[in-house]
C-alpha positions as CSV (number, residue, x, y, z in Angstrom):
1,X,9.1,100.9,-15.5
2,X,8.2,104.4,-14.0
3,X,6.5,102.2,-11.2
4,X,9.4,101.1,-10.1
5,X,11.1,104.2,-10.4
6,X,8.7,106.2,-8.1
7,X,9.0,103.4,-5.5
8,X,12.7,103.1,-5.3
9,X,12.8,107.1,-4.9
10,X,10.2,106.8,-2.4
11,X,12.6,103.9,-0.4
12,X,15.5,105.9,-0.8
13,X,13.6,109.0,0.3
14,X,12.8,107.1,3.6
15,X,16.4,105.7,4.2
16,X,17.2,109.8,3.9
17,X,19.3,109.0,0.8
18,X,17.8,112.5,-0.9
19,X,20.2,112.6,-3.7
20,X,19.5,108.8,-5.0
21,X,15.7,109.4,-4.4
22,X,15.8,112.8,-6.1
23,X,17.2,110.9,-9.1
24,X,14.4,108.4,-9.1
25,X,11.4,110.7,-8.6
26,X,12.9,112.7,-11.2
27,X,13.4,110.0,-13.8
28,X,9.7,108.4,-12.9
29,X,8.2,111.8,-13.2
30,X,10.0,112.3,-16.6
31,X,8.9,108.9,-17.9
32,X,5.0,109.6,-17.0
33,X,5.3,112.7,-19.3
34,X,7.0,110.7,-22.2
35,X,4.2,107.7,-21.8
36,X,0.9,107.8,-23.6
37,X,-1.9,107.7,-20.9
38,X,-3.2,108.9,-18.0
39,X,-1.6,107.9,-14.7
40,X,-2.7,110.5,-12.4
41,X,-2.0,108.5,-9.2
42,X,1.3,107.7,-9.8
43,X,2.1,111.4,-11.0
44,X,0.6,112.7,-8.1
45,X,2.6,110.3,-5.8
46,X,5.5,111.1,-7.2
47,X,5.3,114.8,-6.7
48,X,4.2,114.5,-3.2
49,X,7.1,112.7,-2.8
50,X,9.3,115.4,-4.3
51,X,7.6,117.6,-2.2
52,X,8.8,115.8,1.1
53,X,12.0,115.7,-0.4
54,X,12.3,119.4,-0.8
55,X,10.8,120.1,2.5
56,X,13.1,117.7,4.3
57,X,16.2,119.5,2.6
58,X,14.5,123.2,3.8
59,X,13.6,124.2,0.2
60,X,10.0,124.9,0.8
61,X,9.2,127.0,-2.1
62,X,10.2,124.3,-4.5
63,X,8.5,121.9,-2.2
64,X,4.9,123.9,-2.5
65,X,5.6,123.8,-6.2
66,X,5.5,119.9,-6.2
67,X,2.6,120.1,-3.6
68,X,0.4,122.1,-5.7
69,X,1.2,119.9,-9.1
């Protein structure tokens, strides 16, 4: 399920619907954290997308935090 949320978040990000994108991406990240197993690719992809989102909104320090995760 988290894969769908991340992909939807990325789609909304490309449409510049930042609020919806952030909601889906945060939900996906939270779901990964609560799912047993290692989902490194999806976790990295979601964090990178959150970095992009924050960078586009001018929140450079928050963006850097997501890029570093």
